DRENTORKOL-3810 file (N, C-alpha, C; in nm, 4 decimals):
REM DRENTORKOL-3810
@n.u->14.0422; n.v->5.8103; n.w->8.0449; ca.u->13.9015; ca.v->5.8245; ca.w->8.0727; c.u->13.8157; c.v->5.7423; c.w->7.9776
@n.u->13.8692; n.v->5.6949; n.w->7.8713; ca.u->13.7877; ca.v->5.6275; ca.w->7.7711; c.u->13.7539; c.v->5.4847; c.w->7.8084
@n.u->13.8337; n.v->5.4170; n.w->7.8898; ca.u->13.8078; ca.v->5.2772; ca.w->7.9191; c.u->13.7402; c.v->5.2548; c.w->8.0541
@n.u->13.7299; n.v->5.3520; n.w->8.1379; ca.u->13.6726; ca.v->5.3319; ca.w->8.2708; c.u->13.5207; c.v->5.3462; c.w->8.2654
@n.u->13.4530; n.v->5.2495; n.w->8.3285; ca.u->13.3067; ca.v->5.2573; ca.w->8.3332; c.u->13.2612; c.v->5.3418; c.w->8.4509
@n.u->13.3359; n.v->5.3462; n.w->8.5589; ca.u->13.3037; ca.v->5.4281; ca.w->8.6750; c.u->13.3931; c.v->5.5502; c.w->8.6690
@n.u->13.3298; n.v->5.6633; n.w->8.6710; ca.u->13.4046; ca.v->5.7881; ca.w->8.6617; c.u->13.3736; c.v->5.8725; c.w->8.7847
@n.u->13.4753; n.v->5.9318; n.w->8.8444; ca.u->13.4615; ca.v->6.0175; ca.w->8.9606; c.u->13.5162; c.v->6.1537; c.w->8.9215
@n.u->13.4342; n.v->6.2563; n.w->8.9478; ca.u->13.4749; ca.v->6.3923; ca.w->8.9121; c.u->13.4790; c.v->6.4739; c.w->9.0405
@n.u->13.5890; n.v->6.5412; n.w->9.0643; ca.u->13.6040; ca.v->6.6277; ca.w->9.1806; c.u->13.5890; c.v->6.7719; c.w->9.1347
@n.u->13.5432; n.v->6.8592; n.w->9.2226; ca.u->13.5204; ca.v->6.9989; ca.w->9.1873; c.u->13.6486; c.v->7.0750; c.w->9.1650
@n.u->13.6336; n.v->7.2033; n.w->9.1398; ca.u->13.7485; ca.v->7.2893; ca.w->9.1214; c.u->13.7883; c.v->7.3056; c.w->8.9763
@n.u->13.7031; n.v->7.2614; n.w->8.8844; ca.u->13.7350; ca.v->7.2747; ca.w->8.7416; c.u->13.6980; c.v->7.4137; c.w->8.6918
@n.u->13.7696; n.v->7.4596; n.w->8.5925; ca.u->13.7334; ca.v->7.5855; ca.w->8.5273; c.u->13.6104; c.v->7.5610; c.w->8.4422
@n.u->13.5361; n.v->7.6663; n.w->8.4034; ca.u->13.4169; ca.v->7.6454; ca.w->8.3201; c.u->13.4454; c.v->7.5713; c.w->8.1901
@n.u->13.5544; n.v->7.6000; n.w->8.1261; ca.u->13.5867; ca.v->7.5296; ca.w->8.0000; c.u->13.6145; c.v->7.3825; c.w->8.0254
@n.u->13.6926; n.v->7.3532; n.w->8.1327; ca.u->13.7230; ca.v->7.2134; ca.w->8.1662; c.u->13.5970; c.v->7.1401; c.w->8.2102
@n.u->13.5052; n.v->7.2079; n.w->8.2854; ca.u->13.3807; ca.v->7.1447; ca.w->8.3298; c.u->13.2931; c.v->7.1090; c.w->8.2109
@n.u->13.2915; n.v->7.1911; n.w->8.1067; ca.u->13.2111; ca.v->7.1621; ca.w->7.9867; c.u->13.2663; c.v->7.0390; c.w->7.9157
@n.u->13.3971; n.v->7.0335; n.w->7.9003; ca.u->13.4597; ca.v->6.9166; ca.w->7.8352; c.u->13.4337; c.v->6.7917; c.w->7.9186
@n.u->13.4449; n.v->6.8040; n.w->8.0509; ca.u->13.4229; ca.v->6.6901; ca.w->8.1396; c.u->13.2789; c.v->6.6408; c.w->8.1294
@n.u->13.1780; n.v->6.7321; n.w->8.1320; ca.u->13.0372; ca.v->6.6917; ca.w->8.1236; c.u->13.0071; c.v->6.6254; c.w->7.9905
@n.u->13.0604; n.v->6.6791; n.w->7.8806; ca.u->13.0360; ca.v->6.6171; ca.w->7.7487; c.u->13.0982; c.v->6.4796; c.w->7.7416
@n.u->13.2125; n.v->6.4618; n.w->7.8044; ca.u->13.2806; ca.v->6.3331; ca.w->7.8014; c.u->13.2119; c.v->6.2321; c.w->7.8926
@n.u->13.1773; n.v->6.2722; n.w->8.0142; ca.u->13.1191; ca.v->6.1797; ca.w->8.1112; c.u->12.9787; c.v->6.1385; c.w->8.0690
@n.u->12.8972; n.v->6.2309; n.w->8.0193; ca.u->12.7575; ca.v->6.2015; ca.w->7.9858; c.u->12.7347; c.v->6.1852; c.w->7.8363
@n.u->12.8372; n.v->6.1490; n.w->7.7614; ca.u->12.8264; ca.v->6.1337; ca.w->7.6174; c.u->12.7197; c.v->6.0296; c.w->7.5835
@n.u->12.6224; n.v->6.0684; n.w->7.5026; ca.u->12.5177; ca.v->5.9769; ca.w->7.4606; c.u->12.4022; c.v->5.9654; c.w->7.5593
@n.u->12.4111; n.v->6.0231; n.w->7.6781; ca.u->12.3058; ca.v->6.0132; ca.w->7.7770; c.u->12.2220; c.v->6.1407; c.w->7.7870
@n.u->12.2802; n.v->6.2546; n.w->7.7581; ca.u->12.2082; ca.v->6.3808; ca.w->7.7711; c.u->12.2011; c.v->6.4475; c.w->7.6355
@n.u->12.0775; n.v->6.4814; n.w->7.5957; ca.u->12.0557; ca.v->6.5604; ca.w->7.4742; c.u->12.0357; c.v->6.7050; c.w->7.5191
@n.u->12.1388; n.v->6.7883; n.w->7.4953; ca.u->12.1332; ca.v->6.9266; ca.w->7.5422; c.u->12.0311; c.v->7.0109; c.w->7.4660
@n.u->11.9801; n.v->6.9634; n.w->7.3551; ca.u->11.8812; ca.v->7.0345; ca.w->7.2757; c.u->11.7384; c.v->6.9937; c.w->7.3118
@n.u->11.7235; n.v->6.8854; n.w->7.3890; ca.u->11.5902; ca.v->6.8364; ca.w->7.4258; c.u->11.5230; c.v->6.9333; c.w->7.5237
@n.u->11.3911; n.v->6.9631; n.w->7.4999; ca.u->11.3146; ca.v->7.0510; ca.w->7.5898; c.u->11.2893; c.v->6.9780; c.w->7.7208
@n.u->11.3122; n.v->7.0445; n.w->7.8305; ca.u->11.2919; ca.v->6.9856; ca.w->7.9626; c.u->11.1500; c.v->7.0185; c.w->8.0097
@n.u->11.0735; n.v->6.9152; n.w->8.0457; ca.u->10.9342; ca.v->6.9312; ca.w->8.0884; c.u->10.9234; c.v->7.0223; c.w->8.2103
@n.u->11.0167; n.v->7.0153; n.w->8.3019; ca.u->11.0099; ca.v->7.0962; ca.w->8.4237; c.u->11.0280; c.v->7.2455; c.w->8.3949
@n.u->11.0844; n.v->7.2780; n.w->8.2797; ca.u->11.1050; ca.v->7.4192; ca.w->8.2452; c.u->10.9937; c.v->7.4756; c.w->8.1568
@n.u->10.8970; n.v->7.3916; n.w->8.1184; ca.u->10.7878; ca.v->7.4361; ca.w->8.0318; c.u->10.6864; c.v->7.5153; c.w->8.1142
@n.u->10.6673; n.v->7.6413; n.w->8.0786; ca.u->10.5720; ca.v->7.7271; ca.w->8.1479; c.u->10.4963; c.v->7.8075; c.w->8.0431
@n.u->10.3670; n.v->7.8369; n.w->8.0686; ca.u->10.2929; ca.v->7.9179; ca.w->7.9714; c.u->10.3498; c.v->8.0602; c.w->7.9634
@n.u->10.3412; n.v->8.1166; n.w->7.8453; ca.u->10.3940; ca.v->8.2503; ca.w->7.8198; c.u->10.2805; c.v->8.3371; c.w->7.7665
@n.u->10.2697; n.v->8.4595; n.w->7.8156; ca.u->10.1693; ca.v->8.5538; ca.w->7.7666; c.u->10.2189; c.v->8.6138; c.w->7.6363
@n.u->10.1371; n.v->8.5984; n.w->7.5300; ca.u->10.1767; ca.v->8.6521; ca.w->7.3990; c.u->10.0872; c.v->8.7671; c.w->7.3549
@n.u->9.9864; n.v->8.7985; n.w->7.4323; ca.u->9.8963; ca.v->8.9086; ca.w->7.3985; c.u->9.7804; c.v->8.9121; c.w->7.4967
@n.u->9.6838; n.v->8.9999; n.w->7.4651; ca.u->9.5684; ca.v->9.0163; ca.w->7.5531; c.u->9.4417; c.v->9.0284; c.w->7.4695
@n.u->9.3331; n.v->8.9742; n.w->7.5218; ca.u->9.2000; ca.v->8.9919; ca.w->7.4633; c.u->9.1219; c.v->9.0862; c.w->7.5531
@n.u->9.0548; n.v->9.1857; n.w->7.4934; ca.u->8.9691; ca.v->9.2772; ca.w->7.5689; c.u->8.8335; c.v->9.2095; c.w->7.5872
@n.u->8.7825; n.v->9.2132; n.w->7.7083; ca.u->8.6531; ca.v->9.1519; ca.w->7.7365; c.u->8.5704; c.v->9.2452; c.w->7.8249
@n.u->8.4401; n.v->9.2258; n.w->7.8214; ca.u->8.3491; ca.v->9.3060; ca.w->7.9024; c.u->8.2952; c.v->9.2192; c.w->8.0157
@n.u->8.2997; n.v->9.2724; n.w->8.1359; ca.u->8.2476; ca.v->9.2026; ca.w->8.2535; c.u->8.1244; c.v->9.2767; c.w->8.3021
@n.u->8.0211; n.v->9.2041; n.w->8.3378; ca.u->7.9009; ca.v->9.2692; ca.w->8.3898; c.u->7.8810; c.v->9.2271; c.w->8.5348
@n.u->7.8130; n.v->9.3143; n.w->8.6104; ca.u->7.7863; ca.v->9.2812; ca.w->8.7500; c.u->7.6491; c.v->9.3336; c.w->8.7882
@n.u->7.5884; n.v->9.2681; n.w->8.8839; ca.u->7.4584; ca.v->9.3076; ca.w->8.9372; c.u->7.4589; c.v->9.2847; c.w->9.0873
@n.u->7.3848; n.v->9.3678; n.w->9.1569; ca.u->7.3685; ca.v->9.3458; ca.w->9.3005; c.u->7.2291; c.v->9.3911; c.w->9.3414
@n.u->7.1795; n.v->9.3291; n.w->9.4441; ca.u->7.0462; ca.v->9.3614; ca.w->9.4950; c.u->7.0518; c.v->9.3542; c.w->9.6462
@n.u->6.9860; n.v->9.4482; n.w->9.7117; ca.u->6.9832; ca.v->9.4460; ca.w->9.8575; c.u->6.8471; c.v->9.4927; c.w->9.9072
@n.u->6.8110; n.v->9.4457; n.w->10.0228; ca.u->6.6867; ca.v->9.4896; ca.w->10.0840; c.u->6.7055; c.v->9.4881; c.w->10.2354
@n.u->6.6239; n.v->9.5635; n.w->10.3040; ca.u->6.6334; ca.v->9.5696; ca.w->10.4489; c.u->6.5120; c.v->9.6387; c.w->10.5068
@n.u->6.5047; n.v->9.6408; n.w->10.6343; ca.u->6.3923; ca.v->9.7059; ca.w->10.6995; c.u->6.4193; c.v->9.7241; c.w->10.8472
@n.u->6.3355; n.v->9.8025; n.w->10.9086; ca.u->6.3473; ca.v->9.8217; ca.w->11.0523; c.u->6.2093; c.v->9.8495; c.w->11.1108
@n.u->6.1961; n.v->9.8193; n.w->11.2358; ca.u->6.0703; ca.v->9.8427; ca.w->11.3061; c.u->6.1054; c.v->9.8856; c.w->11.4479
@n.u->6.0332; n.v->9.9824; n.w->11.4978; ca.u->6.0619; ca.v->10.0276; ca.w->11.6329; c.u->5.9376; c.v->10.0808; c.w->11.7008
@n.u->5.9413; n.v->10.0813; n.w->11.8308; ca.u->5.8310; ca.v->10.1386; ca.w->11.9066; c.u->5.8874; c.v->10.1960; c.w->12.0362
@n.u->5.8123; n.v->10.2889; n.w->12.0929; ca.u->5.8584; ca.v->10.3504; ca.w->12.2164; c.u->5.7405; c.v->10.3971; c.w->12.3008
@n.u->5.7663; n.v->10.4149; n.w->12.4278; ca.u->5.6626; ca.v->10.4609; ca.w->12.5192; c.u->5.7298; c.v->10.5493; c.w->12.6223
@n.u->5.6648; n.v->10.6561; n.w->12.6571; ca.u->5.7201; ca.v->10.7428; ca.w->12.7606; c.u->5.6098; c.v->10.7839; c.w->12.8572
@n.u->5.6503; n.v->10.8131; n.w->12.9798; ca.u->5.5557; ca.v->10.8533; ca.w->13.0827; c.u->5.6265; c.v->10.9541; c.w->13.1722
@n.u->5.5546; n.v->11.0588; n.w->13.2133; ca.u->5.6168; ca.v->11.1578; ca.w->13.3015; c.u->5.5144; c.v->11.2100; c.w->13.4017
@n.u->5.5638; n.v->11.2459; n.w->13.5189; ca.u->5.4836; ca.v->11.3071; ca.w->13.6235; c.u->5.5547; c.v->11.4360; c.w->13.6647
@n.u->5.4780; n.v->11.5348; n.w->13.7083; ca.u->5.5403; ca.v->11.6580; ca.w->13.7534; c.u->5.4540; c.v->11.7282; c.w->13.8561
@n.u->5.5130; n.v->11.8227; n.w->13.9275; ca.u->5.4387; ca.v->11.9035; ca.w->14.0230; c.u->5.5041; c.v->12.0401; c.w->14.0303
@n.u->5.4269; n.v->12.1359; n.w->14.0796; ca.u->5.4813; ca.v->12.2710; ca.w->14.0946; c.u->5.4198; c.v->12.3369; c.w->14.2167
@n.u->5.4897; n.v->12.4363; n.w->14.2703; ca.u->5.4407; ca.v->12.5099; ca.w->14.3873; c.u->5.4979; c.v->12.6504; c.w->14.3770
@n.u->5.4154; n.v->12.7489; n.w->14.4055; ca.u->5.4652; ca.v->12.8861; ca.w->14.4016; c.u->5.4031; c.v->12.9655; c.w->14.5161
@n.u->5.4745; n.v->13.0690; n.w->14.5613; ca.u->5.4251; ca.v->13.1574; ca.w->14.6668; c.u->5.4507; c.v->13.3010; c.w->14.6221
@n.u->5.3653; n.v->13.3936; n.w->14.6620; ca.u->5.3832; ca.v->13.5334; ca.w->14.6224; c.u->5.3508; c.v->13.6257; c.w->14.7403
@n.u->5.4056; n.v->13.7455; n.w->14.7378; ca.u->5.3844; ca.v->13.8443; ca.w->14.8432; c.u->5.3830; c.v->13.9803; c.w->14.7738
@n.u->5.2991; n.v->14.0747; n.w->14.8203; ca.u->5.2920; ca.v->14.2036; ca.w->14.7548; c.u->5.2865; c.v->14.3194; c.w->14.8537
@n.u->5.3113; n.v->14.4399; n.w->14.8047; ca.u->5.3081; ca.v->14.5603; ca.w->14.8871; c.u->5.2468; c.v->14.6696; c.w->14.8012
@n.u->5.1569; n.v->14.7465; n.w->14.8592; ca.u->5.0869; ca.v->14.8515; ca.w->14.7860; c.u->5.1115; c.v->14.9855; c.w->14.8540
@n.u->5.1403; n.v->15.0930; n.w->14.7794; ca.u->5.1574; ca.v->15.2287; ca.w->14.8318; c.u->5.0574; c.v->15.3169; c.w->14.7601
@n.u->4.9838; n.v->15.3982; n.w->14.8372; ca.u->4.8847; ca.v->15.4874; ca.w->14.7770; c.u->4.9192; c.v->15.6306; c.w->14.8129
@n.u->4.8848; n.v->15.7253; n.w->14.7259; ca.u->4.9079; ca.v->15.8675; ca.w->14.7503; c.u->4.7722; c.v->15.9363; c.w->14.7488
@n.u->4.7380; n.v->16.0066; n.w->14.8578; ca.u->4.6105; ca.v->16.0778; ca.w->14.8645; c.u->4.6362; c.v->16.2203; c.w->14.9117
@n.u->4.6070; n.v->16.3192; n.w->14.8305; ca.u->4.6148; ca.v->16.4618; ca.w->14.8635; c.u->4.7474; c.v->16.4985; c.w->14.9286
@n.u->4.8519; n.v->16.4708; n.w->14.8663; ca.u->4.9867; ca.v->16.5008; ca.w->14.9120; c.u->5.0184; c.v->16.4419; c.w->15.0489
@n.u->4.9411; n.v->16.3557; n.w->15.0910; ca.u->4.9706; ca.v->16.2861; ca.w->15.2155; c.u->5.0076; c.v->16.1433; c.w->15.1749
@n.u->5.1221; n.v->16.1158; n.w->15.2165; ca.u->5.1648; ca.v->15.9797; ca.w->15.1816; c.u->5.1177; c.v->15.8835; c.w->15.2873
@n.u->5.0511; n.v->15.7917; n.w->15.2423; ca.u->5.0040; ca.v->15.6916; ca.w->15.3351; c.u->5.0429; c.v->15.5556; c.w->15.2770
@n.u->5.1056; n.v->15.4888; n.w->15.3572; ca.u->5.1516; ca.v->15.3607; ca.w->15.3083; c.u->5.0696; c.v->15.2524; c.w->15.3734
@n.u->5.0190; n.v->15.1714; n.w->15.2904; ca.u->4.9467; ca.v->15.0570; ca.w->15.3428; c.u->5.0261; c.v->14.9318; c.w->15.3077
@n.u->5.0347; n.v->14.8565; n.w->15.4000; ca.u->5.1021; ca.v->14.7303; ca.w->15.3748; c.u->4.9945; c.v->14.6259; c.w->15.3544
@n.u->4.9973; n.v->14.5751; n.w->15.2392; ca.u->4.9018; ca.v->14.4704; ca.w->15.2083; c.u->4.9802; c.v->14.3408; c.w->15.1970
@n.u->4.9404; n.v->14.2529; n.w->15.2702; ca.u->5.0091; ca.v->14.1252; ca.w->15.2693; c.u->4.9244; c.v->14.0286; c.w->15.1880
@n.u->4.9784; n.v->13.9897; n.w->15.0783; ca.u->4.9122; ca.v->13.8880; ca.w->14.9967; c.u->4.9998; c.v->13.7639; c.w->14.9976
@n.u->4.9451; n.v->13.6623; n.w->15.0347; ca.u->5.0183; ca.v->13.5372; ca.w->15.0292; c.u->4.9297; c.v->13.4344; c.w->14.9640
@n.u->4.9929; n.v->13.3537; n.w->14.8895; ca.u->4.9152; ca.v->13.2482; ca.w->14.8266; c.u->5.0069; c.v->13.1330; c.w->14.7867
@n.u->4.9532; n.v->13.0247; n.w->14.7766; ca.u->5.0282; ca.v->12.9070; ca.w->14.7345; c.u->4.9483; c.v->12.8393; c.w->14.6250
@n.u->5.0193; n.v->12.8079; n.w->14.5236; ca.u->4.9558; ca.v->12.7362; ca.w->14.4135; c.u->5.0269; c.v->12.6026; c.w->14.3982
@n.u->4.9525; n.v->12.5012; n.w->14.3912; ca.u->5.0121; ca.v->12.3696; ca.w->14.3679; c.u->4.9408; c.v->12.3066; c.w->14.2505
@n.u->5.0119; n.v->12.2245; n.w->14.1843; ca.u->4.9518; ca.v->12.1549; ca.w->14.0710; c.u->5.0307; c.v->12.0296; c.w->14.0391
@n.u->4.9725; n.v->11.9456; n.w->13.9627; ca.u->5.0431; ca.v->11.8249; ca.w->13.9204; c.u->5.0002; c.v->11.7929; c.w->13.7779
@n.u->5.0844; n.v->11.7196; n.w->13.7117; ca.u->5.0517; ca.v->11.6803; ca.w->13.5744; c.u->5.1014; c.v->11.5391; c.w->13.5503
@n.u->5.0445; n.v->11.4767; n.w->13.4527; ca.u->5.0832; ca.v->11.3413; ca.w->13.4139; c.u->5.0632; c.v->11.3299; c.w->13.2633
@n.u->5.1595; n.v->11.2730; n.w->13.1957; ca.u->5.1424; ca.v->11.2533; ca.w->13.0516; c.u->5.1999; c.v->11.1180; c.w->13.0118
@n.u->5.1407; n.v->11.0611; n.w->12.9124; ca.u->5.1837; ca.v->10.9322; ca.w->12.8591; c.u->5.1828; c.v->10.9429; c.w->12.7071
@n.u->5.2828; n.v->10.8872; n.w->12.6430; ca.u->5.2869; ca.v->10.8884; ca.w->12.4971; c.u->5.3482; c.v->10.7604; c.w->12.4437
@n.u->5.3158; n.v->10.7283; n.w->12.3236; ca.u->5.3759; ca.v->10.6110; ca.w->12.2598; c.u->5.3874; c.v->10.6389; c.w->12.1113
@n.u->5.4820; n.v->10.5695; n.w->12.0471; ca.u->5.5003; ca.v->10.5863; ca.w->11.9030; c.u->5.5461; c.v->10.4547; c.w->11.8429
@n.u->5.5177; n.v->10.4379; n.w->11.7163; ca.u->5.5588; ca.v->10.3200; ca.w->11.6416; c.u->5.6083; c.v->10.3663; c.w->11.5053
@n.u->5.7159; n.v->10.3061; n.w->11.4571; ca.u->5.7660; ca.v->10.3400; ca.w->11.3242; c.u->5.8083; c.v->10.2130; c.w->11.2525
@n.u->5.8014; n.v->10.2176; n.w->11.1209; ca.u->5.8407; ca.v->10.1027; ca.w->11.0402; c.u->5.8941; c.v->10.1551; c.w->10.9084
@n.u->6.0013; n.v->10.0937; n.w->10.8595; ca.u->6.0561; ca.v->10.1353; ca.w->10.7304; c.u->6.1102; c.v->10.0139; c.w->10.6576
@n.u->6.1158; n.v->10.0233; n.w->10.5278; ca.u->6.1759; ca.v->9.9174; ca.w->10.4467; c.u->6.2444; c.v->9.9827; c.w->10.3280
@n.u->6.3452; n.v->9.9133; n.w->10.2734; ca.u->6.4147; ca.v->9.9662; ca.w->10.1568; c.u->6.4576; c.v->9.8525; c.w->10.0664
@n.u->6.4786; n.v->9.8855; n.w->9.9413; ca.u->6.5192; ca.v->9.7889; ca.w->9.8410; c.u->6.5997; c.v->9.8629; c.w->9.7361
@n.u->6.7062; n.v->9.8044; n.w->9.6903; ca.u->6.7845; ca.v->9.8675; ca.w->9.5842; c.u->6.8426; c.v->9.7617; c.w->9.4929
@n.u->6.8654; n.v->9.8008; n.w->9.3689; ca.u->6.9240; ca.v->9.7119; ca.w->9.2688; c.u->7.0184; c.v->9.7945; c.w->9.1844
@n.u->7.1328; n.v->9.7403; n.w->9.1541; ca.u->7.2271; ca.v->9.8111; ca.w->9.0690; c.u->7.2916; c.v->9.7130; c.w->8.9718
@n.u->7.3327; n.v->9.7643; n.w->8.8597; ca.u->7.4032; ca.v->9.6823; ca.w->8.7616; c.u->7.5045; c.v->9.7707; c.w->8.6909
@n.u->7.6055; n.v->9.7087; n.w->8.6370; ca.u->7.7088; ca.v->9.7844; ca.w->8.5687; c.u->7.7966; c.v->9.6924; c.w->8.4865
@n.u->7.8978; n.v->9.7501; n.w->8.4267; ca.u->7.9913; ca.v->9.6723; ca.w->8.3472; c.u->8.1290; c.v->9.7365; c.w->8.3543
@n.u->8.2278; n.v->9.6565; n.w->8.3212; ca.u->8.3641; ca.v->9.7061; ca.w->8.3169; c.u->8.4407; c.v->9.6272; c.w->8.2104
@n.u->8.5530; n.v->9.6800; n.w->8.1681; ca.u->8.6354; ca.v->9.6112; ca.w->8.0693; c.u->8.7588; c.v->9.5564; c.w->8.1380
@n.u->8.8056; n.v->9.4435; n.w->8.0859; ca.u->8.9253; ca.v->9.3805; ca.w->8.1411; c.u->9.0070; c.v->9.3228; c.w->8.0273
@n.u->9.1350; n.v->9.3024; n.w->8.0524; ca.u->9.2243; ca.v->9.2391; ca.w->7.9559; c.u->9.2562; c.v->9.0984; c.w->8.0062
@n.u->9.2234; n.v->8.9991; n.w->7.9227; ca.u->9.2525; ca.v->8.8590; ca.w->7.9564; c.u->9.3786; c.v->8.8182; c.w->7.8820
@n.u->9.4772; n.v->8.7584; n.w->7.9512; ca.u->9.6016; ca.v->8.7203; ca.w->7.8824; c.u->9.5799; c.v->8.6018; c.w->7.7882
@n.u->9.6492; n.v->8.6043; n.w->7.6745; ca.u->9.6517; ca.v->8.4928; ca.w->7.5818; c.u->9.7794; c.v->8.4136; c.w->7.6144
@n.u->9.7634; n.v->8.2887; n.w->7.6602; ca.u->9.8767; ca.v->8.2072; ca.w->7.7051; c.u->9.9094; c.v->8.1001; c.w->7.6012
@n.u->10.0385; n.v->8.0770; n.w->7.5782; ca.u->10.0866; ca.v->7.9721; ca.w->7.4903; c.u->10.1856; c.v->7.8897; c.w->7.5694
@n.u->10.1712; n.v->7.7568; n.w->7.5626; ca.u->10.2643; ca.v->7.6684; ca.w->7.6355; c.u->10.3863; c.v->7.6393; c.w->7.5511
END
């Protein structure tokens, strides 16, 4: 293996043999102690407590109107009977009362309403911000 410039490695090696093979094949080309850029990621090493504030404001309103109208009518009829007693003689008089009452009504109404509102709120909360080290 020492004199060949082209080296071919086939699989099936044990872990110990693969380590010897990699050190021999890549001798002088790979620094196993060198940090690899693709593996560099930030690491959280602690947290800072911070205060967050918030505010909100809202407003709104409404307006409405309405109108109503109604018509009506009525009719009634009545009938009566009267009995009188005079000196132990019963005398019955039939009194026929009949009448009809009719009527009508009409009403109209309208209304208007308006409202508005406004509110404002503010507050705060605490949060933990991570301290990152690359």
